[in-house]
Structure formats: structure tokens, C-alpha cells
C-alpha positions as CSV (number, residue, x, y, z in Angstrom):
1,X,-10.1,4.1,7.4
2,X,-13.6,4.5,6.2
3,X,-16.7,2.9,7.4
4,X,-16.7,1.0,4.0
5,X,-13.5,-0.9,5.0
6,X,-15.1,-3.3,7.5
7,X,-18.5,-4.4,8.7
8,X,-18.5,-4.9,12.3
9,X,-22.0,-6.6,12.3
10,X,-23.8,-3.4,13.2
11,X,-24.4,-2.2,9.6
12,X,-26.8,-3.6,7.2
13,X,-25.4,-5.5,4.2
14,X,-27.3,-4.5,1.0
15,X,-27.1,-5.6,-2.6
16,X,-26.3,-3.1,-5.1
17,X,-27.1,-3.8,-8.8
18,X,-25.7,-1.8,-11.7
19,X,-25.3,-2.2,-15.3
20,X,-22.0,-2.3,-17.4
21,X,-21.1,-3.3,-21.0
22,X,-20.2,-7.0,-21.6
23,X,-16.6,-6.0,-23.0
24,X,-16.1,-4.0,-19.4
25,X,-17.3,-7.0,-17.5
26,X,-14.7,-8.8,-19.3
27,X,-12.1,-6.6,-18.1
28,X,-13.5,-6.9,-14.8
29,X,-13.3,-10.5,-14.7
30,X,-9.8,-10.7,-16.2
31,X,-8.7,-8.1,-13.6
32,X,-10.2,-9.6,-10.4
33,X,-8.9,-13.1,-11.2
34,X,-5.6,-11.9,-12.4
35,X,-4.9,-10.0,-9.1
36,X,-6.0,-12.9,-6.6
37,X,-9.3,-11.6,-5.5
38,X,-11.7,-14.5,-4.3
39,X,-14.5,-13.2,-6.3
40,X,-15.9,-10.1,-8.7
41,X,-17.6,-8.8,-5.6
42,X,-14.8,-8.7,-3.4
43,X,-12.8,-6.9,-6.0
44,X,-15.5,-4.3,-6.8
45,X,-15.9,-3.7,-3.0
46,X,-12.1,-3.2,-2.9
47,X,-12.0,-1.0,-5.9
48,X,-15.0,1.0,-4.6
49,X,-13.6,1.4,-1.0
50,X,-10.3,2.6,-2.4
51,X,-12.1,5.2,-4.4
52,X,-13.9,6.6,-1.4
53,X,-10.8,6.6,0.8
54,X,-8.5,8.2,-1.7
55,X,-10.4,10.6,-3.8
56,X,-7.2,12.7,-4.6
57,X,-7.1,11.0,-7.8
58,X,-9.3,12.1,-10.6
59,X,-10.6,10.0,-13.5
60,X,-7.8,11.2,-15.9
61,X,-5.2,10.3,-13.4
62,X,-6.7,6.7,-12.6
63,X,-6.8,6.1,-16.7
64,X,-3.1,7.1,-17.1
65,X,-2.2,4.9,-14.1
66,X,-4.0,2.1,-15.6
67,X,-2.4,2.6,-18.8
68,X,1.1,2.7,-17.2
69,X,0.4,-0.6,-15.5
70,X,-0.6,-2.2,-18.9
71,X,2.5,-0.9,-20.3
72,X,4.4,-2.4,-17.7
73,X,2.8,-5.8,-18.0
74,X,3.1,-5.8,-21.7
75,X,6.7,-5.0,-21.3
76,X,6.3,-1.6,-23.3
77,X,8.7,0.3,-21.2
78,X,12.2,0.8,-20.9
79,X,14.5,1.5,-18.3
80,X,15.9,5.1,-17.5
81,X,19.3,4.2,-18.9
82,X,17.7,2.9,-22.0
83,X,15.7,6.2,-22.4
84,X,18.9,8.4,-21.8
85,X,20.7,6.6,-24.7
86,X,17.6,6.5,-27.0
87,X,16.9,10.3,-26.6
88,X,20.6,11.6,-26.1
89,X,20.1,13.0,-22.6
90,X,22.3,12.4,-19.5
91,X,21.7,11.8,-15.9
92,X,21.6,15.0,-14.0
93,X,22.8,13.4,-11.1
94,X,26.5,12.8,-12.4
């Protein structure tokens, strides 16, 4: 786990300011509240910590994952069986 994960009291807490567009801030607000975080700051710290600890994903992969999550939430997905029926394929395990 990275040092960003916890503050054992030996490390100074600093404030970081950055700029985002209003529309992006609105997305952040919707996201942290919808995911049960206690605050926007907690969500941003968690997100940054995750990016530092798991740098294997590149930006395109993260965007694709977020899009897939949105598709699931908006019920724009189908089961494997539905896909096989729709595209006329069969289960290779049968």
C-alpha cells in the first residue's frame, strides 16, 4: 500500500488547489454522493490514491471502464445469452 493510503501523524497534511470545469465538477459531485463517500475531498483523495497505487491502467482504459459502468447503470447491456441470440453465435463451451 502506498504512503498516500494513510496518515500516521508523521506526515504534514497540505491543501492542494486545482481547477476543473463546472460541468466536470457537477459530475464529480454526482459521483461521490452516489458512491457513499462522506465528502468530495474524500472521493478525490481515494481516486488519486487508487491512481498512484494501480498505475497499470492508461487513460483510455479508464475511460472505457467508466463508459462500461455507465452502460451497466443505464441498463444498456445484455446478457451473454441475449448476445448469442442477437448475433447468431453459440456458446463455445457447449
